[in-house]
C-alpha positions in Angstrom: 0.2 0.6 0.2 1.6 3.5 -1.2 0.8 6.1 1.3 0.9 9.5 -0.6 3.1 11.6 0.5 1.8 15.3 1.6 3.9 18.5 -0.7 5.6 20.3 1.9 6.1 24.2 0.7 9.7 25.5 0.5 10.8 27.2 3.4 11.9 30.6 2.2 13.1 33.8 4.6 11.5 37.0 3.7 14.0 39.8 4.1 11.8 42.9 3.8 10.9 43.4 7.1 14.5 42.7 8.6 15.6 45.3 5.7 13.3 47.9 6.7 13.9 47.5 10.1 17.7 47.8 9.5 17.1 51.2 7.4 14.8 52.4 10.5 17.9 52.2 12.8 20.1 53.6 10.7 17.6 56.9 10.2 17.8 57.0 14.0 21.2 57.1 14.6 21.2 59.9 11.7 19.2 61.7 13.7 20.1 61.0 17.1 23.5 61.2 16.7 25.0 64.9 17.5 28.1 66.4 15.9 30.5 68.9 17.0 30.9 72.4 15.3 33.7 74.7 16.2 32.5 77.6 17.3 33.7 80.5 15.6 34.3 84.0 16.5 33.9 86.8 14.5 36.8 88.8 14.5 37.0 92.1 12.6 40.5 92.2 11.8 42.2 95.7 11.2 44.3 95.8 7.5 47.4 96.3 6.8 48.9 96.9 3.5 52.6 95.5 3.8 51.4 92.7 5.9 53.0 89.1 4.9 51.2 85.9 5.0 52.8 83.5 7.5 52.5 80.2 8.4 50.0 78.6 11.3 51.1 79.2 14.2 50.1 76.5 16.7 50.0 78.8 19.7 47.2 81.6 19.1 45.7 83.7 21.4 42.1 85.6 20.1 40.9 89.0 21.4 37.7 89.6 20.9 35.8 92.9 21.0 34.9 92.8 24.0 38.0 92.3 26.2 37.4 88.8 26.4 40.6 86.2 25.6 40.8 82.9 23.8 43.6 80.9 23.8 43.3 77.7 21.7 39.6 76.3 22.6 39.4 78.1 25.8 37.7 80.7 26.4 39.1 83.1 29.4 38.9 86.0 31.7 41.5 88.3 31.5 42.2 87.6 34.9 42.6 83.8 33.7 45.2 84.5 30.8 48.7 84.9 32.3 48.8 81.6 33.4 46.8 80.0 30.5 49.7 81.8 28.3 52.4 80.4 30.5 51.2 76.5 29.9 51.4 77.1 26.4 55.4 79.5 26.7 57.7 77.0 26.1 55.7 75.7 22.5 55.3 79.9 22.1 59.1 80.1 22.3 59.9 77.7 19.9 57.4 78.0 17.4 56.1 82.1 18.2 52.9 83.6 19.2 49.9 84.8 16.7 47.8 87.7 18.5 44.1 87.8 17.0 42.7 91.2 18.4 39.4 92.9 16.8 39.7 95.5 15.7 37.0 97.0 17.8 39.2 95.4 20.8 40.8 97.9 23.1 44.2 98.5 23.1 44.9 97.6 26.8 44.0 94.2 25.7 46.0 93.9 23.1 48.9 95.0 25.7 48.0 92.9 28.5 48.7 89.8 25.6 51.8 91.6 24.9 53.0 92.2 28.2 52.4 88.8 29.0 54.5 87.1 26.1 57.7 89.6 26.7 57.4 88.5 30.8 57.3 84.8 29.4 60.2 85.2 27.3 58.2 85.0 24.0 60.0 87.2 21.1 58.0 85.9 18.4 54.7 87.3 18.5 53.2 88.7 15.5 49.3 90.2 15.4 46.8 88.5 12.4 46.0 91.3 10.0 43.2 91.4 7.0 44.2 92.2 3.1 43.7 95.7 3.1 41.2 96.3 -0.1 42.1 97.8 -3.2 39.8 101.2 -2.3 41.5 102.0 0.9 44.8 101.2 -0.1 44.9 104.0 -2.2 43.4 106.8 0.4 46.6 108.2 1.8 
């Protein structure tokens, strides 16, 4: 006696829901990830006709229009300038110091940076400027 065999349907794995879940996870992580953005200061550098482009120095002190300071990525109060600059003094002696002062900054704030640099023995101090436009360069 022959027993009829029942036909089994072939087993299939449906990948469509798996792909949907992977895409949803990808979208979730893309949206929820925070990207670190570097904050930029709005500086109006004074203009110079005879300025020469120099390589970027790793030690840069920024003087804002309000008289605050920034050394690297750190915002500094005027009282913290001396200790922060002393920590970077060795590197500044070797590679120089660049002072990026806003054109609207008080003269006393810039002199404070130059005074601290001189007291720490930093002799290569450069002041960053913007290139003069041709209309302003022609006026006497």
